[in-house]
VEXDREN-2710 file (C-alpha; in Angstrom, 1 decimal):
% VEXDREN-2710
k/r/px/py/pz
1/MET/173.4/178.7/155.9
2/LYS/176.9/177.1/155.6
3/ASN/175.8/174.0/157.4
4/ASP/172.7/173.8/155.0
5/LEU/175.0/174.1/152.0
6/GLU/177.2/171.3/153.2
7/ARG/174.1/169.1/153.7
8/ILE/172.8/170.0/150.2
9/ALA/176.2/169.1/148.7
10/ASP/176.6/165.9/150.7
11/PRO/175.6/162.8/148.6
12/ALA/174.5/161.1/151.8
13/THR/171.6/163.7/152.0
14/PRO/168.6/162.4/150.1
15/LEU/167.9/164.6/147.1
16/ASN/164.4/165.5/148.3
17/ALA/166.0/166.8/151.5
18/ALA/168.6/168.8/149.6
19/TYR/165.8/170.3/147.4
20/ALA/163.8/171.1/150.6
21/LEU/166.8/172.9/152.0
22/CYS/167.1/175.0/148.8
23/SER/163.5/175.8/149.0
24/ALA/163.8/177.0/152.6
25/THR/166.7/179.2/151.7
26/VAL/164.7/181.8/149.8
27/PRO/161.1/182.7/150.7
28/ASN/158.8/181.4/147.9
29/GLY/155.3/180.3/147.0
30/LEU/156.5/177.6/144.6
31/PHE/159.9/175.9/144.3
32/THR/160.8/173.4/141.7
33/ALA/164.0/171.6/140.7
34/MET/164.3/170.6/137.0
35/ARG/166.7/168.3/135.2
36/PHE/167.8/169.4/131.7
37/HIS/167.6/167.0/128.7
38/PRO/169.9/168.8/126.2
39/ALA/169.1/166.5/123.2
40/GLU/165.4/167.3/123.5
41/MET/166.0/170.8/124.9
42/GLU/163.5/170.0/127.6
43/VAL/163.4/170.3/131.4
44/GLU/161.9/167.6/133.6
45/ARG/160.5/168.4/137.0
46/LEU/162.2/166.4/139.8
47/TYR/160.8/168.2/142.8
48/SER/157.8/170.5/143.4
49/THR/156.3/172.1/146.5
50/MET/153.0/172.2/144.6
51/SER/152.9/168.7/143.2
52/ASP/149.1/168.8/142.8
53/ILE/149.5/171.6/140.2
54/TYR/153.1/171.0/139.1
55/PRO/153.7/167.2/139.4
56/VAL/157.1/165.5/139.4
57/SER/158.1/164.1/136.0
58/GLY/156.3/166.8/134.1
59/ARG/158.3/168.0/131.1
60/LYS/158.5/171.4/129.5
61/PRO/159.9/172.0/126.0
62/LYS/162.3/174.9/125.9
63/ARG/163.7/174.7/122.3
64/ASP/163.6/178.0/120.5
65/THR/162.4/179.9/123.5
66/PRO/164.1/183.1/124.9
67/TRP/164.1/181.5/128.4
68/GLY/165.8/178.3/127.1
69/GLU/168.4/180.4/125.3
70/LYS/169.1/182.6/128.4
71/VAL/169.0/180.0/131.2
72/LEU/169.8/176.7/129.5
73/THR/172.2/177.7/126.7
74/ARG/173.9/180.8/128.1
75/LYS/173.6/179.5/131.7
76/GLU/172.4/182.9/133.0
77/VAL/170.1/183.6/136.0
78/ASN/166.6/184.8/135.1
79/ILE/165.0/187.2/137.5
80/GLY/161.7/189.0/136.8
81/PHE/158.7/190.5/138.3
82/GLY/155.2/191.1/137.0
83/PRO/152.9/189.5/134.4
84/ALA/155.1/190.4/131.4
85/ASP/158.1/188.7/132.9
86/ILE/156.1/185.6/133.9
87/ALA/154.6/185.4/130.4
88/TRP/158.1/185.8/128.8
89/ALA/159.4/182.9/130.8
90/PHE/156.6/180.4/131.0
91/SER/154.1/179.0/128.5
92/ASP/151.8/178.2/131.4
93/TYR/151.9/181.8/132.7
94/GLU/148.1/182.0/133.2
95/THR/148.3/179.2/135.8
96/ILE/151.3/180.8/137.5
97/LEU/149.6/184.3/137.6
98/GLY/146.3/182.6/138.7
99/LEU/148.2/181.4/141.7
100/GLY/149.2/185.0/142.5
101/LEU/152.8/184.3/141.7
102/GLU/154.5/187.4/140.1
103/ALA/158.2/187.1/141.0
104/VAL/160.4/184.6/139.3
105/LEU/164.0/183.5/139.9
106/ASN/165.5/180.7/137.8
107/ILE/169.0/179.5/138.7
108/PRO/171.0/177.1/136.4
109/VAL/172.7/174.2/138.1
110/VAL/176.1/173.9/136.3
111/THR/179.0/171.5/136.8
112/ASP/182.2/171.4/134.6
113/GLY/180.6/173.8/132.2
114/GLN/177.5/171.6/131.6
115/ILE/174.1/172.5/132.8
116/LEU/172.4/169.7/134.8
117/GLY/169.2/171.6/135.4
118/THR/167.6/174.5/137.2
119/ILE/166.2/175.4/140.5
120/ASN/163.2/177.8/140.3
121/TYR/161.6/180.1/142.8
122/LEU/158.3/181.8/142.3
123/ARG/156.3/184.0/144.8
124/LYS/154.0/186.9/145.2
125/ALA/155.5/190.3/145.7
126/PRO/158.1/191.5/146.3
127/SER/160.7/190.8/143.6
128/PHE/163.7/188.7/144.6
129/THR/166.6/190.7/146.1
130/GLU/170.2/190.5/145.1
131/GLY/170.9/188.7/148.4
132/GLU/168.3/186.1/147.6
133/VAL/169.8/185.6/144.2
134/VAL/173.2/185.0/145.8
135/ALA/171.7/182.5/148.3
136/ALA/169.9/180.6/145.5
137/GLN/173.1/180.5/143.5
138/ALA/174.9/179.0/146.5
139/CYS/172.3/176.3/146.6
140/ALA/172.7/175.6/142.9
141/HIS/176.4/175.4/143.3
142/ALA/176.0/173.0/146.3
143/LEU/173.6/170.8/144.2
144/ALA/176.1/170.9/141.3
145/LEU/178.8/169.4/143.6
146/ARG/176.7/166.3/143.9
147/LYS/176.7/165.8/140.1
148/ASP/173.4/164.0/140.5
149/LEU/170.0/165.5/139.9
150/GLY/168.3/162.1/139.6
151/ARG/164.7/161.2/139.9
152/THR/163.0/161.9/143.2
153/ASN/159.6/162.0/144.7
154/SER/157.7/165.2/145.3
155/HIS/157.6/167.2/148.5
END
């Protein structure tokens, strides 16, 4: 994994390749990378492994939401399992649950105390493990070292 983390952090690695490495680090059914727009309190999708359902450039408003407060303001990891946790985190929970995705892991990407965005893993059972949380956090840290979550194309 160390070599993958070095590749993720390396600015010479195309961002889509870095995101693909993050996706491969933790088993998932859907992986997205989002850029945070603090003035609008919105997240913008930069990468998606399901671009037909969750296209790149899609935006989600997060102002005055518990998820936005937890992940974007307090910069905390969000981990959950089951319909209630999915509904708590996502306004489009019916689509997510309709895909059979019940486990969620949202990791803030933070540099110099500022949140750049999030990387997000969803899957069917089981819930994410502590080891998977640590691996995803390592990916987020490697992405933060780049200080660039610019626009990219989908997977």
